[in-house]
N, CA, C and O atoms as a printed pandas DataFrame, in Angstrom:
     atom_number atom_name residue_name chain_id  residue_number  x_coord  y_coord  z_coord
0              1         N          MET        A               1  -20.247   -3.453   -9.533
1              2        CA          MET        A               1  -20.268   -4.381   -8.596
2              3         C          MET        A               1  -21.255   -4.173   -7.481
3              4         O          MET        A               1  -21.353   -3.182   -6.759
4              5         N          ASP        A               2  -22.117   -5.508   -7.460
5              6        CA          ASP        A               2  -23.157   -5.251   -6.456
6              7         C          ASP        A               2  -22.354   -5.632   -5.033
7              8         O          ASP        A               2  -21.829   -6.697   -4.709
8              9         N          LEU        A               3  -22.453   -4.408   -4.330
9             10        CA          LEU        A               3  -21.540   -4.792   -2.710
10            11         C          LEU        A               3  -22.849   -5.113   -1.527
11            12         O          LEU        A               3  -22.788   -5.059   -0.298
12            13         N          VAL        A               4  -23.907   -5.427   -2.337
13            14        CA          VAL        A               4  -25.027   -6.197   -1.131
14            15         C          VAL        A               4  -24.781   -7.576   -1.416
15            16         O          VAL        A               4  -25.006   -8.338   -0.476
16            17         N          ARG        A               5  -24.373   -8.085   -2.486
17            18        CA          ARG        A               5  -24.541   -9.466   -2.555
18            19         C          ARG        A               5  -22.708  -10.183   -2.296
19            20         O          ARG        A               5  -22.415  -11.337   -1.986
20            21         N          ASN        A               6  -21.742   -8.975   -2.568
21            22        CA          ASN        A               6  -20.389   -9.203   -2.551
22            23         C          ASN        A               6  -19.794   -7.946   -1.766
23            24         O          ASN        A               6  -19.103   -7.068   -2.282
24            25         N          PRO        A               7  -20.313   -8.035    0.016
25            26        CA          PRO        A               7  -19.638   -6.970    0.801
26            27         C          PRO        A               7  -18.029   -7.003    1.065
27            28         O          PRO        A               7  -17.369   -7.992    1.382
28            29         N          ILE        A               8  -17.626   -5.844    0.882
29            30        CA          ILE        A               8  -16.288   -5.847    1.370
30            31         C          ILE        A               8  -15.736   -6.160    2.814
31            32         O          ILE        A               8  -16.192   -5.664    3.845
32            33         N          VAL        A               9  -14.919   -6.857    2.756
33            34        CA          VAL        A               9  -14.143   -7.540    4.211
34            35         C          VAL        A               9  -12.830   -7.581    4.487
35            36         O          VAL        A               9  -12.106   -8.002    3.586
36            37         N          PRO        A              10  -12.371   -7.276    5.425
37            38        CA          PRO        A              10  -10.935   -7.588    5.575
38            39         C          PRO        A              10  -10.536   -8.885    4.990
39            40         O          PRO        A              10  -10.966  -10.022    5.189
40            41         N          GLY        A              11   -9.682   -8.467    4.281
41            42        CA          GLY        A              11   -8.663   -9.389    3.612
42            43         C          GLY        A              11   -9.142   -9.284    2.197
43            44         O          GLY        A              11   -8.470   -9.917    1.383
44            45         N          ASP        A              12  -10.142   -8.629    1.753
45            46        CA          ASP        A              12  -10.056   -8.429    0.295
46            47         C          ASP        A              12   -9.289   -7.690   -0.520
47            48         O          ASP        A              12   -9.039   -6.551   -0.126
48            49         N          PHE        A              13   -8.785   -8.082   -1.701
49            50        CA          PHE        A              13   -7.518   -7.097   -2.206
50            51         C          PHE        A              13   -8.287   -6.247   -2.941
51            52         O          PHE        A              13   -9.138   -6.820   -3.622
52            53         N          VAL        A              14   -8.248   -4.860   -3.029
53            54        CA          VAL        A              14   -9.069   -4.203   -4.173
54            55         C          VAL        A              14   -8.072   -3.003   -4.585
55            56         O          VAL        A              14   -6.890   -2.859   -4.272
56            57         N          LEU        A              15   -8.934   -2.153   -5.411
57            58        CA          LEU        A              15   -8.376   -1.042   -5.847
58            59         C          LEU        A              15   -8.975   -0.126   -5.021
59            60         O          LEU        A              15  -10.175   -0.355   -4.866
60            61         N          ALA        A              16   -8.520    0.908   -4.390
61            62        CA          ALA        A              16   -8.968    2.063   -3.585
62            63         C          ALA        A              16   -8.727    3.386   -4.180
63            64         O          ALA        A              16   -7.711    3.550   -4.856
64            65         N          LYS        A              17   -9.378    4.134   -4.036
65            66        CA          LYS        A              17   -9.080    5.490   -4.864
66            67         C          LYS        A              17   -9.322    6.560   -3.383
67            68         O          LYS        A              17  -10.266    6.502   -2.595
68            69         N          LEU        A              18   -8.339    7.339   -3.354
69            70        CA          LEU        A              18   -8.232    8.672   -2.793
70            71         C          LEU        A              18   -8.139    9.476   -3.275
71            72         O          LEU        A              18   -7.236    9.521   -4.111
72            73         N          LYS        A              19   -9.169   10.871   -3.041
73            74        CA          LYS        A              19   -8.660   12.190   -3.698
74            75         C          LYS        A              19   -7.475   12.562   -4.142
75            76         O          LYS        A              19   -6.494   12.621   -3.400
76            77         N          GLU        A              20   -7.447   12.851   -5.395
77            78        CA          GLU        A              20   -6.130   13.382   -6.035
78            79         C          GLU        A              20   -4.993   12.664   -6.341
79            80         O          GLU        A              20   -3.929   13.103   -6.779
80            81         N          TYR        A              21   -5.381   11.216   -6.006
81            82        CA          TYR        A              21   -4.574   10.093   -6.183
82            83         C          TYR        A              21   -5.156    8.816   -7.316
83            84         O          TYR        A              21   -6.345    8.534   -7.464
84            85         N          PRO        A              22   -4.425    8.398   -7.775
85            86        CA          PRO        A              22   -5.152    7.307   -8.821
86            87         C          PRO        A              22   -5.700    6.022   -8.118
87            88         O          PRO        A              22   -5.281    5.889   -6.968
88            89         N          SER        A              23   -6.431    5.182   -8.501
89            90        CA          SER        A              23   -6.825    4.032   -7.677
90            91         C          SER        A              23   -5.510    3.286   -7.472
91            92         O          SER        A              23   -4.558    3.350   -8.250
92            93         N          TRP        A              24   -5.556    2.553   -6.317
93            94        CA          TRP        A              24   -4.024    1.693   -5.976
94            95         C          TRP        A              24   -4.550    0.577   -5.348
95            96         O          TRP        A              24   -5.650    0.563   -4.795
96            97         N          PRO        A              25   -3.913   -0.201   -5.410
97            98        CA          PRO        A              25   -4.003   -1.791   -4.676
98            99         C          PRO        A              25   -3.954   -1.664   -3.278
99           100         O          PRO        A              25   -3.106   -0.864   -2.882
100          101         N          ALA        A              26   -4.460   -2.090   -2.631
101          102        CA          ALA        A              26   -4.777   -2.052   -1.230
102          103         C          ALA        A              26   -5.758   -3.276   -0.768
103          104         O          ALA        A              26   -6.740   -3.707   -1.372
104          105         N          MET        A              27   -5.192   -3.727    0.521
105          106        CA          MET        A              27   -6.080   -4.705    1.500
106          107         C          MET        A              27   -6.978   -3.979    2.223
107          108         O          MET        A              27   -6.558   -2.927    2.705
108          109         N          VAL        A              28   -8.321   -4.339    2.452
109          110        CA          VAL        A              28   -8.976   -4.395    3.305
110          111         C          VAL        A              28   -8.485   -4.764    4.522
111          112         O          VAL        A              28   -8.204   -5.960    4.602
112          113         N          VAL        A              29   -8.243   -3.910    5.773
113          114        CA          VAL        A              29   -8.010   -4.421    7.013
114          115         C          VAL        A              29   -8.942   -4.236    8.211
115          116         O          VAL        A              29   -9.789   -3.345    8.180
116          117         N          PHE        A              30   -8.821   -5.009    9.215
117          118        CA          PHE        A              30   -9.795   -4.695   10.281
118          119         C          PHE        A              30   -9.143   -3.231   10.982
119          120         O          PHE        A              30   -7.975   -2.972   11.273
120          121         N          PRO        A              31  -10.404   -2.391   11.122
121          122        CA          PRO        A              31  -10.158   -1.159   11.901
122          123         C          PRO        A              31   -8.938   -1.270   12.991
123          124         O          PRO        A              31   -7.931   -0.562   12.970
124          125         N          GLU        A              32   -9.232   -2.317   13.964
125          126        CA          GLU        A              32   -8.557   -2.500   14.767
126          127         C          GLU        A              32   -6.895   -2.320   14.812
127          128         O          GLU        A              32   -6.197   -2.191   15.818
128          129         N          THR        A              33   -6.534   -2.344   13.609
129          130        CA          THR        A              33   -4.979   -2.575   12.942
130          131         C          THR        A              33   -4.593   -1.086   12.903
131          132         O          THR        A              33   -3.424   -0.750   13.091
132          133         N          LEU        A              34   -5.523   -0.232   12.670
133          134        CA          LEU        A              34   -4.980    1.053   12.055
134          135         C          LEU        A              34   -4.285    1.770   13.390
135          136         O          LEU        A              34   -4.563    1.804   14.589
136          137         N          PRO        A              35   -3.286    2.298   12.589
137          138        CA          PRO        A              35   -2.304    3.581   13.688
138          139         C          PRO        A              35   -3.575    4.425   14.370
139          140         O          PRO        A              35   -4.608    4.538   13.710
140          141         N          GLU        A              36   -3.483    5.007   15.687
141          142        CA          GLU        A              36   -4.643    5.657   16.210
142          143         C          GLU        A              36   -4.989    6.837   15.409
143          144         O          GLU        A              36   -6.171    7.064   15.150
144          145         N          GLN        A              37   -3.864    7.757   14.916
145          146        CA          GLN        A              37   -4.135    9.092   14.035
146          147         C          GLN        A              37   -5.008    8.510   13.040
147          148         O          GLN        A              37   -5.889    9.309   12.721
148          149         N          VAL        A              38   -5.068    7.552   12.518
149          150        CA          VAL        A              38   -5.864    7.288   11.423
150          151         C          VAL        A              38   -6.994    6.459   11.773
151          152         O          VAL        A              38   -7.680    6.388   10.754
152          153         N          ALA        A              39   -7.481    5.859   12.618
153          154        CA          ALA        A              39   -8.315    5.120   13.132
154          155         C          ALA        A              39   -9.306    6.181   13.881
155          156         O          ALA        A              39  -10.481    5.826   13.969
156          157         N          CYS        A              40   -8.893    7.638   14.511
157          158        CA          CYS        A              40   -9.872    8.444   14.754
158          159         C          CYS        A              40  -10.177    9.374   13.390
159          160         O          CYS        A              40  -11.149   10.130   13.390
160          161         N          ALA        A              41   -9.488    9.295   12.490
161          162        CA          ALA        A              41   -9.573   10.081   11.117
162          163         C          ALA        A              41  -11.073    9.544   10.282
163          164         O          ALA        A              41  -11.290    9.852    9.110
164          165         N          ARG        A              42  -11.812    8.893   10.927
165          166        CA          ARG        A              42  -12.982    8.486    9.789
166          167         C          ARG        A              42  -14.092    9.065    9.595
167          168         O          ARG        A              42  -14.994    9.078   10.433
168          169         N          HIS        A              43  -14.162    9.713    8.256
169          170        CA          HIS        A              43  -15.323   10.444    8.413
170          171         C          HIS        A              43  -16.639   10.310    8.080
171          172         O          HIS        A              43  -17.587   11.030    8.396
172          173         N          CYS        A              44  -16.607    9.178    7.315
173          174        CA          CYS        A              44  -17.881    8.543    6.727
174          175         C          CYS        A              44  -18.047    7.177    7.086
175          176         O          CYS        A              44  -17.151    6.333    7.088
176          177         N          ALA        A              45  -19.772    6.928    7.523
177          178        CA          ALA        A              45  -19.816    5.634    7.933
178          179         C          ALA        A              45  -19.601    4.644    6.920
179          180         O          ALA        A              45  -19.252    3.532    7.317
180          181         N          ALA        A              46  -19.725    4.808    5.836
181          182        CA          ALA        A              46  -19.666    3.929    4.706
182          183         C          ALA        A              46  -18.403    3.949    4.169
183          184         O          ALA        A              46  -18.222    4.371    3.027
184          185         N          SER        A              47  -17.493    3.535    4.868
185          186        CA          SER        A              47  -15.964    3.715    4.342
186          187         C          SER        A              47  -15.283    2.189    5.286
187          188         O          SER        A              47  -15.763    1.611    6.261
188          189         N          HIS        A              48  -14.171    1.943    4.600
189          190        CA          HIS        A              48  -13.630    0.845    5.140
190          191         C          HIS        A              48  -12.197    1.249    4.991
191          192         O          HIS        A              48  -11.769    2.107    4.219
192          193         N          ALA        A              49  -11.383    0.380    5.991
193          194        CA          ALA        A              49  -10.163    0.761    6.490
194          195         C          ALA        A              49   -9.200   -0.245    5.289
195          196         O          ALA        A              49   -9.388   -1.450    5.123
196          197         N          VAL        A              50   -8.339    0.448    4.671
197          198        CA          VAL        A              50   -7.461   -0.061    3.954
198          199         C          VAL        A              50   -5.746   -0.131    4.240
199          200         O          VAL        A              50   -5.141    0.642    4.983
200          201         N          GLU        A              51   -5.355   -0.856    3.733
201          202        CA          GLU        A              51   -3.699   -0.560    3.729
202          203         C          GLU        A              51   -3.256   -1.021    2.302
203          204         O          GLU        A              51   -3.393   -2.156    1.846
204          205         N          PHE        A              52   -2.631    0.198    1.600
205          206        CA          PHE        A              52   -2.209    0.454    0.466
206          207         C          PHE        A              52   -0.568   -0.263    0.435
207          208         O          PHE        A              52    0.298   -0.128    1.300
208          209         N          TYR        A              53   -0.476   -1.102   -0.941
209          210        CA          TYR        A              53    0.411   -1.892   -1.081
210          211         C          TYR        A              53    1.059   -1.079   -2.172
211          212         O          TYR        A              53    0.364   -0.788   -3.145
212          213         N          PRO        A              54    2.299   -0.684   -2.121
213          214        CA          PRO        A              54    3.663   -1.743   -1.357
214          215         C          PRO        A              54    3.788   -0.837   -0.197
215          216         O          PRO        A              54    4.369   -1.383    0.741
216          217         N          ASP        A              55    3.458    0.257    0.005
217          218        CA          ASP        A              55    3.855    1.262    1.243
218          219         C          ASP        A              55    3.450    1.031    2.542
219          220         O          ASP        A              55    3.943    1.576    3.530
220          221         N          CYS        A              56    2.805    0.452    2.543
221          222        CA          CYS        A              56    2.043   -0.242    3.840
222          223         C          CYS        A              56    1.016    1.027    4.522
223          224         O          CYS        A              56    0.513    0.914    5.640
224          225         N          ASP        A              57    0.829    2.161    3.685
225          226        CA          ASP        A              57    0.062    3.061    4.487
226          227         C          ASP        A              57   -1.113    3.143    4.588
227          228         O          ASP        A              57   -1.756    2.714    3.630
228          229         N          PHE        A              58   -1.775    3.640    5.610
229          230        CA          PHE        A              58   -3.190    2.971    5.938
230          231         C          PHE        A              58   -4.208    4.248    5.793
231          232         O          PHE        A              58   -3.892    5.383    6.148
232          233         N          ALA        A              59   -5.200    3.976    5.343
233          234        CA          ALA        A              59   -6.482    5.370    5.376
234          235         C          ALA        A              59   -7.805    4.639    5.554
235          236         O          ALA        A              59   -7.849    3.428    5.773
236          237         N          TRP        A              60   -9.086    5.561    5.433
237          238        CA          TRP        A              60  -10.728    5.221    5.222
238          239         C          TRP        A              60  -10.771    5.362    3.949
239          240         O          TRP        A              60  -10.385    6.429    3.469
240          241         N          VAL        A              61  -11.100    4.646    3.371
241          242        CA          VAL        A              61  -11.782    4.622    2.048
242          243         C          VAL        A              61  -13.139    4.665    1.745
243          244         O          VAL        A              61  -13.667    3.594    2.045
244          245         N          GLU        A              62  -13.989    5.547    1.227
245          246        CA          GLU        A              62  -15.190    5.122    1.046
246          247         C          GLU        A              62  -16.057    3.856    0.251
247          248         O          GLU        A              62  -15.192    3.336   -0.455
248          249         N          THR        A              63  -16.911    3.365    0.105
249          250        CA          THR        A              63  -17.048    2.164   -0.129
250          251         C          THR        A              63  -17.062    2.537   -1.764
251          252         O          THR        A              63  -16.416    1.863   -2.566
252          253         N          ALA        A              64  -17.972    3.831   -2.212
253          254        CA          ALA        A              64  -18.131    4.161   -3.872
254          255         C          ALA        A              64  -16.698    4.152   -4.629
255          256         O          ALA        A              64  -16.628    4.043   -5.853
256          257         N          GLN        A              65  -15.514    4.281   -3.759
257          258        CA          GLN        A              65  -14.159    4.416   -4.073
258          259         C          GLN        A              65  -13.604    3.149   -4.184
259          260         O          GLN        A              65  -12.560    3.212   -4.832
260          261         N          ILE        A              66  -13.776    2.431   -3.950
261          262        CA          ILE        A              66  -13.410    0.788   -3.642
262          263         C          ILE        A              66  -13.958   -0.188   -4.927
263          264         O          ILE        A              66  -15.153   -0.316   -5.192
264          265         N          GLN        A              67  -12.842   -0.858   -5.682
265          266        CA          GLN        A              67  -13.700   -2.032   -6.418
266          267         C          GLN        A              67  -12.333   -3.158   -6.222
267          268         O          GLN        A              67  -11.110   -3.167   -6.081
268          269         N          PHE        A              68  -13.466   -4.022   -6.321
269          270        CA          PHE        A              68  -12.616   -5.437   -6.288
270          271         C          PHE        A              68  -11.988   -5.610   -7.490
271          272         O          PHE        A              68  -12.513   -5.283   -8.554
272          273         N          ILE        A              69  -10.715   -6.185   -7.382
273          274        CA          ILE        A              69  -10.003   -6.444   -8.775
274          275         C          ILE        A              69  -10.219   -7.901   -9.166
275          276         O          ILE        A              69  -10.076   -8.906   -8.469
276          277         N          ARG        A              70  -10.687   -7.760  -10.742
277          278        CA          ARG        A              70  -11.166   -8.625  -11.044
278          279         C          ARG        A              70  -10.841   -8.382  -12.758
279          280         O          ARG        A              70  -11.119   -7.405  -13.453
280          281         N          ALA        A              71  -10.152   -9.655  -13.127
281          282        CA          ALA        A              71  -10.069   -9.911  -15.041
282          283         C          ALA        A              71  -10.387   -8.565  -15.688
283          284         O          ALA        A              71   -9.601   -7.726  -16.128
284          285         N          ARG        A              72  -11.703   -8.550  -15.645
285          286        CA          ARG        A              72  -12.295   -7.445  -16.740
286          287         C          ARG        A              72  -12.105   -6.356  -16.230
287          288         O          ARG        A              72  -12.275   -5.546  -17.141
288          289         N          LEU        A              73  -11.743   -5.600  -14.923
289          290        CA          LEU        A              73  -11.204   -4.425  -14.579
290          291         C          LEU        A              73  -10.048   -4.378  -15.075
291          292         O          LEU        A              73   -9.918   -3.358  -15.751
292          293         N          LEU        A              74   -8.920   -5.170  -15.046
293          294        CA          LEU        A              74   -7.763   -5.260  -15.581
294          295         C          LEU        A              74   -7.516   -4.801  -16.832
295          296         O          LEU        A              74   -6.568   -4.057  -17.085
296          297         N          GLU        A              75   -8.567   -5.321  -17.907
297          298        CA          GLU        A              75   -8.415   -4.992  -18.883
298          299         C          GLU        A              75   -9.388   -3.859  -19.771
299          300         O          GLU        A              75   -9.688   -3.829  -20.964
300          301         N          LYS        A              76   -9.692   -3.052  -18.753
301          302        CA          LYS        A              76  -10.277   -1.531  -19.439
302          303         C          LYS        A              76   -9.232   -1.056  -19.917
303          304         O          LYS        A              76   -8.136   -0.946  -19.367
304          305         N          PRO        A              77   -9.662   -0.644  -21.359
305          306        CA          PRO        A              77   -8.569    0.371  -21.836
306          307         C          PRO        A              77   -8.164    1.407  -21.028
307          308         O          PRO        A              77   -7.019    1.428  -20.577
308          309         N          ASN        A              78   -9.047    2.354  -20.768
309          310        CA          ASN        A              78   -9.293    3.500  -20.233
310          311         C          ASN        A              78   -8.069    3.669  -18.568
311          312         O          ASN        A              78   -7.578    4.669  -18.045
312          313         N          LEU        A              79   -7.986    2.312  -18.241
313          314        CA          LEU        A              79   -7.149    2.238  -17.284
314          315         C          LEU        A              79   -5.828    1.948  -17.568
315          316         O          LEU        A              79   -4.762    2.309  -17.068
316          317         N          VAL        A              80   -6.099    1.299  -18.378
317          318        CA          VAL        A              80   -4.547    0.736  -18.698
318          319         C          VAL        A              80   -3.831    1.938  -19.478
319          320         O          VAL        A              80   -2.676    2.235  -19.171
320          321         N          ASN        A              81   -4.453    2.571  -20.400
321          322        CA          ASN        A              81   -3.711    3.786  -21.195
322          323         C          ASN        A              81   -3.784    5.153  -20.501
323          324         O          ASN        A              81   -3.944    6.159  -21.193
324          325         N          LYS        A              82   -3.658    5.251  -18.966
325          326        CA          LYS        A              82   -3.711    6.462  -18.253
326          327         C          LYS        A              82   -1.975    6.807  -18.349
327          328         O          LYS        A              82   -1.073    5.973  -18.262
328          329         N          PRO        A              83   -1.845    8.195  -18.542
329          330        CA          PRO        A              83   -0.504    8.398  -18.928
330          331         C          PRO        A              83    0.254    8.573  -17.530
331          332         O          PRO        A              83    1.481    8.515  -17.618
332          333         N          GLU        A              84   -0.259    8.771  -16.304
333          334        CA          GLU        A              84    0.626    8.787  -15.362
334          335         C          GLU        A              84    1.161    7.475  -15.002
335          336         O          GLU        A              84    0.418    6.506  -14.848
336          337         N          THR        A              85    2.666    7.409  -14.837
337          338        CA          THR        A              85    3.510    6.417  -14.736
338          339         C          THR        A              85    2.783    5.447  -13.381
339          340         O          THR        A              85    2.483    4.254  -13.395
340          341         N          ASP        A              86    2.648    6.426  -12.290
341          342        CA          ASP        A              86    1.956    5.596  -11.171
342          343         C          ASP        A              86    0.765    4.897  -11.253
343          344         O          ASP        A              86    0.591    3.896  -10.559
344          345         N          SER        A              87   -0.463    5.498  -12.375
345          346        CA          SER        A              87   -1.260    4.184  -12.257
346          347         C          SER        A              87   -1.209    3.149  -12.894
347          348         O          SER        A              87   -1.947    2.166  -12.833
348          349         N          LYS        A              88    0.017    3.425  -13.776
349          350        CA          LYS        A              88    0.454    2.118  -14.793
350          351         C          LYS        A              88    1.210    1.056  -13.787
351          352         O          LYS        A              88    1.127   -0.168  -13.886
352          353         N          MET        A              89    1.844    1.663  -12.956
353          354        CA          MET        A              89    2.689    0.820  -11.815
354          355         C          MET        A              89    1.309    0.228  -11.023
355          356         O          MET        A              89    1.009   -0.961  -10.912
356          357         N          ALA        A              90    0.604    1.320  -10.539
357          358        CA          ALA        A              90   -0.712    0.544   -9.757
358          359         C          ALA        A              90   -1.183   -0.392  -10.183
359          360         O          ALA        A              90   -1.289   -1.347   -9.414
360          361         N          LEU        A              91   -1.574   -0.507  -11.311
361          362        CA          LEU        A              91   -2.442   -1.550  -12.519
362          363         C          LEU        A              91   -1.453   -2.802  -12.687
363          364         O          LEU        A              91   -1.828   -3.967  -12.550
364          365         N          SER        A              92   -0.159   -2.423  -12.996
365          366        CA          SER        A              92    0.813   -3.822  -13.058
366          367         C          SER        A              92    0.843   -4.353  -11.857
367          368         O          SER        A              92    0.961   -5.576  -11.779
368          369         N          THR        A              93    0.771   -3.781  -10.994
369          370        CA          THR        A              93    1.005   -4.667   -9.297
370          371         C          THR        A              93   -0.356   -5.356   -9.241
371          372         O          THR        A              93   -0.439   -6.566   -9.034
372          373         N          ALA        A              94   -1.379   -4.606   -9.421
373          374        CA          ALA        A              94   -2.960   -5.233   -9.051
374          375         C          ALA        A              94   -2.693   -6.518   -9.996
375          376         O          ALA        A              94   -2.285   -7.554   -9.471
376          377         N          GLU        A              95   -2.933   -6.450  -11.462
377          378        CA          GLU        A              95   -2.837   -7.478  -12.162
378          379         C          GLU        A              95   -1.847   -8.641  -11.687
379          380         O          GLU        A              95   -2.191   -9.822  -11.666
380          381         N          ASP        A              96   -0.528   -8.163  -11.291
381          382        CA          ASP        A              96    0.247   -9.587  -10.976
382          383         C          ASP        A              96   -0.537  -10.356   -9.537
383          384         O          ASP        A              96   -0.593  -11.575   -9.375
384          385         N          ILE        A              97   -1.046   -9.424   -8.678
385          386        CA          ILE        A              97   -1.184  -10.147   -7.524
386          387         C          ILE        A              97   -2.657  -10.841   -7.642
387          388         O          ILE        A              97   -3.041  -11.704   -6.852
388          389         N          PHE        A              98   -3.566  -10.260   -8.932
389          390        CA          PHE        A              98   -4.862  -10.836   -9.197
390          391         C          PHE        A              98   -4.371  -12.310   -9.858
391          392         O          PHE        A              98   -4.773  -13.403   -9.456
392          393         N          ARG        A              99   -3.534  -12.125  -10.821
393          394        CA          ARG        A              99   -3.068  -13.550  -11.535
394          395         C          ARG        A              99   -2.086  -14.307  -10.630
395          396         O          ARG        A              99   -1.826  -15.423  -11.080
396          397         N          HIS        A             100   -1.648  -14.091   -9.808
397          398        CA          HIS        A             100   -0.568  -14.941   -9.027
398          399         C          HIS        A             100   -0.851  -14.721   -7.585
399          400         O          HIS        A             100    0.058  -14.299   -6.870
400          401         N          PRO        A             101   -2.204  -15.004   -7.016
401          402        CA          PRO        A             101   -2.207  -14.812   -5.464
402          403         C          PRO        A             101   -1.259  -15.415   -4.903
403          404         O          PRO        A             101   -0.614  -16.396   -5.274
404          405         N          GLY        A             102   -1.169  -14.562   -3.653
405          406        CA          GLY        A             102    0.069  -15.288   -2.866
406          407         C          GLY        A             102    1.505  -15.164   -3.054
407          408         O          GLY        A             102    2.292  -15.377   -2.132
408          409         N          SER        A             103    1.851  -14.842   -4.169
409          410        CA          SER        A             103    3.214  -14.349   -4.786
410          411         C          SER        A             103    3.629  -13.183   -3.788
411          412         O          SER        A             103    4.794  -13.249   -3.394
412          413         N          PHE        A             104    2.934  -12.229   -3.363
413          414        CA          PHE        A             104    3.461  -11.039   -3.001
414          415         C          PHE        A             104    3.553  -11.166   -1.366
415          416         O          PHE        A             104    3.923  -10.241   -0.642
416          417         N          ASP        A             105    3.162  -12.447   -0.914
417          418        CA          ASP        A             105    3.038  -12.192    0.504
418          419         C          ASP        A             105    4.427  -12.255    1.568
419          420         O          ASP        A             105    4.457  -11.727    2.680
420          421         N          GLY        A             106    5.349  -12.893    1.050
421          422        CA          GLY        A             106    6.387  -12.641    1.828
422          423         C          GLY        A             106    7.015  -11.077    1.594
423          424         O          GLY        A             106    7.393  -10.468    2.595
424          425         N          GLU        A             107    7.114  -10.482    0.351
425          426        CA          GLU        A             107    7.466   -8.764    0.410
426          427         C          GLU        A             107    6.419   -8.298    1.096
427          428         O          GLU        A             107    6.681   -7.388    1.883
428          429         N          TYR        A             108    5.125   -8.716    1.015
429          430        CA          TYR        A             108    4.161   -7.421    1.948
430          431         C          TYR        A             108    4.524   -7.450    3.262
431          432         O          TYR        A             108    4.821   -6.447    3.910
432          433         N          ARG        A             109    4.507   -8.888    3.796
433          434        CA          ARG        A             109    4.806   -9.259    5.401
434          435         C          ARG        A             109    5.921   -8.379    5.527
435          436         O          ARG        A             109    5.869   -7.566    6.450
436          437         N          GLU        A             110    7.053   -8.383    4.680
437          438        CA          GLU        A             110    8.438   -7.638    4.957
438          439         C          GLU        A             110    8.130   -5.956    4.819
439          440         O          GLU        A             110    8.533   -5.317    5.791
440          441         N          CYS        A             111    7.666   -5.396    4.060
441          442        CA          CYS        A             111    7.134   -4.089    4.105
442          443         C          CYS        A             111    6.430   -3.742    5.253
443          444         O          CYS        A             111    6.701   -2.745    5.923
444          445         N          ARG        A             112    5.443   -4.610    5.533
445          446        CA          ARG        A             112    4.294   -4.341    6.541
446          447         C          ARG        A             112    5.178   -4.098    7.871
447          448         O          ARG        A             112    4.925   -3.095    8.539
448          449         N          GLN        A             113    6.117   -4.902    8.246
449          450        CA          GLN        A             113    7.099   -5.113    8.904
450          451         C          GLN        A             113    7.944   -4.115    9.670
451          452         O          GLN        A             113    8.041   -3.973   10.889
452          453         N          ASN        A             114    8.601   -3.377    8.569
453          454        CA          ASN        A             114    9.299   -2.413    8.306
454          455         C          ASN        A             114    8.581   -1.048    8.537
455          456         O          ASN        A             114    9.095   -0.136    9.184
456          457         N          ALA        A             115    7.483   -0.991    8.016
457          458        CA          ALA        A             115    6.728    0.146    8.156
458          459         C          ALA        A             115    6.359    0.493    9.447
459          460         O          ALA        A             115    6.512    1.637    9.873
460          461         N          HIS        A             116    5.754   -0.661   10.282
461          462        CA          HIS        A             116    5.336   -0.606   11.392
462          463         C          HIS        A             116    6.529   -0.521   12.717
463          464         O          HIS        A             116    6.292   -0.417   13.920
464          465         N          GLN        A             117    7.730   -0.596   12.088
465          466        CA          GLN        A             117    8.636   -0.203   13.122
466          467         C          GLN        A             117    9.002    1.052   13.341
467          468         O          GLN        A             117    9.382    1.469   14.435
468          469         N          ASP        A             118    8.896    1.801   12.188
469          470        CA          ASP        A             118    9.159    3.248   12.259
470          471         C          ASP        A             118    8.568    4.023   13.478
471          472         O          ASP        A             118    8.756    5.234   13.590
């Protein structure tokens, strides 16, 4: 993906990858919305604040570890055939959100509300 022509901006729904975890559906968020302990943890200038779905966990993810969700990405056999159950679940969630935008809004808002009340 050419990020010069398609910059990552808050509100983008992406697959984000952290070390030791599979790529996971996330939304790019404004850094001001991060909890203080996460906001202070930025290690790389070329990173973006994300909120992972459905757990509403926040993290900084390097640009190189972020992919826009596109139909052709979801069809890659190497992603679909991964043996990890978590990877399959993440990809299934990403595909549902890609194919039915807005269908998870209520569920996501509820999750976010519950996560931020703790």
